[in-house]
N, C-alpha and C positions, 0 to 999 in steps of 0.2 A: 504494501500498501503506499500510497506517495505521504511525504510530510505532509502533515496539514500545517496552514498558516494561522497566525492571530489577526484580530480585527486589525492592530498596530502596523502586522504588515502588508496587509491586505491594503490600506489607507497608503501604506509608503510606494507601492507599487504602482497605483492609480492617482498616486501625485493627488490624494486627496485627505482629509481628516477623516477621523473612527466615525465620528458623527455623520459623517455624510454614506458610510459603509454600513451603520446600522440601519440608517434611511434605505439604503437599495436592500438589505435584508427585509425590513420591513414589509416593503412594497412589494416583495417578491422576484425583485431582478437578479438579484444575487443568492445562488443557491450556497447553503451552509448544512453543517455537520452540529448537532447537538452534542458534546460531548460530558454535557452538565446531565445532574440525575432529572432534574424536574423542568418545567416550564416557567416557572417564576422569574428562574434567573439563569436563562441560558449559558453556556460555554460556547459562543459561536468559533468554530474553527472552519476552512477554506481548504479545498482539494485546488491544485495546480490545474486540473481540469475544467473544475468549475469555473474560475478567473478566465481561462481561454476562451472558455463558451460565454462568456458575460461580456468579453472585451469584443467577440465577434460577433455576438448580437447588436452589440451598440457601435461596432463599424457600418458610416456611414459612408456608402460614395458617392460624390459630388454627381448629379445629374445634368447629363447632356443638355443642351438644348434640342426641345423639337425642331426638326427643319421644318414642319409646317405653321409653327407659332409665331416666326416673323415673319409676319407678312409682309411684300413689296412696295404694297400698294395702302395706305392709309384710306378707307373708306370715309368719307363725309356724308352724315347724313342731318336732312333739316327736316321738320315737321312743322307744320300749320295746321291744328288741331281746330284754333278758334274756341278752345276752352277756357274756363273761368277757374280760377278756387277760389274757392268760399270756404271759410272756415265751419266749425261745426255750433259755434257761437252764432254766427250769422246764419246759416242754413234755420236757427231754432227761433231766429227773430222772423225771417221770412215766412215761416209756418204758421208760430201764432197771429201774425199781421193778416193772414190770409183766413183763416180762424175769424179773426175778428169779423172779416166782411160780409162773410155769410151771415 
């Protein structure tokens, strides 16, 4: 079996803090081995393979731009809808005024 590493060793390998490693464990991103006897105060240890799997999952390759997303001509659209913008309060005033007339 591989040597198991402590939280501090993992934090050093990830160039991070022990609190950050604990947060990764808590949210399920980083697998661990609990060598403690209970669940109240677990003793976290980490296998090299679990660290390598975590790094592999978190490795992101910069996406290549899609050749179709960069259009060569920009389309210009103009609309003349002739509609008016009326606020809700104004619309209510118009309705109540129409009711009073009848």
